[in-house]
C-alpha positions as CSV (number, residue, x, y, z in Angstrom):
1,X,-9.2,16.5,8.4
2,X,-6.8,13.8,7.2
3,X,-4.2,16.4,6.3
4,X,-4.4,18.0,9.7
5,X,-3.9,14.6,11.4
6,X,-0.8,14.0,9.2
7,X,0.7,17.4,9.9
8,X,0.1,17.1,13.6
9,X,1.7,13.6,13.8
10,X,4.7,14.7,11.8
11,X,5.2,17.8,14.0
12,X,4.9,15.8,17.2
13,X,7.3,13.2,15.7
14,X,9.9,15.8,14.9
15,X,9.7,17.3,18.4
16,X,9.9,13.9,20.0
17,X,13.0,12.9,18.0
18,X,14.7,16.2,18.7
19,X,13.9,15.9,22.5
20,X,15.2,12.4,22.4
21,X,18.5,13.4,20.7
22,X,19.1,16.4,22.9
23,X,18.3,14.6,26.1
24,X,20.1,11.5,25.0
25,X,16.9,9.5,25.8
26,X,15.8,6.6,23.6
27,X,12.0,6.3,24.4
28,X,11.1,9.8,23.0
29,X,13.1,9.2,19.9
30,X,11.5,5.8,19.3
31,X,8.1,7.3,19.8
32,X,8.8,10.0,17.3
33,X,9.9,7.3,14.8
34,X,6.7,5.4,15.5
35,X,4.7,8.5,14.8
36,X,6.5,9.0,11.5
37,X,5.7,5.4,10.5
38,X,2.0,5.9,11.5
39,X,1.7,9.1,9.5
40,X,3.2,7.3,6.4
41,X,0.7,4.5,6.8
42,X,-2.2,7.0,7.1
43,X,-0.9,8.8,4.0
44,X,-0.7,5.7,1.9
45,X,-4.2,4.5,3.0
46,X,-7.0,5.6,0.8
47,X,-9.8,6.8,3.0
């Protein structure tokens, strides 16, 4: 379950960053970066 969450967060993050760059919009890119940070924190946490 944890791996599915991480994969989903990373995929959404990549899409958000790409949409932010293509559309020259800052909020989607920042959201994507935030999702990457959240997924790294989930990965490091021992559940």
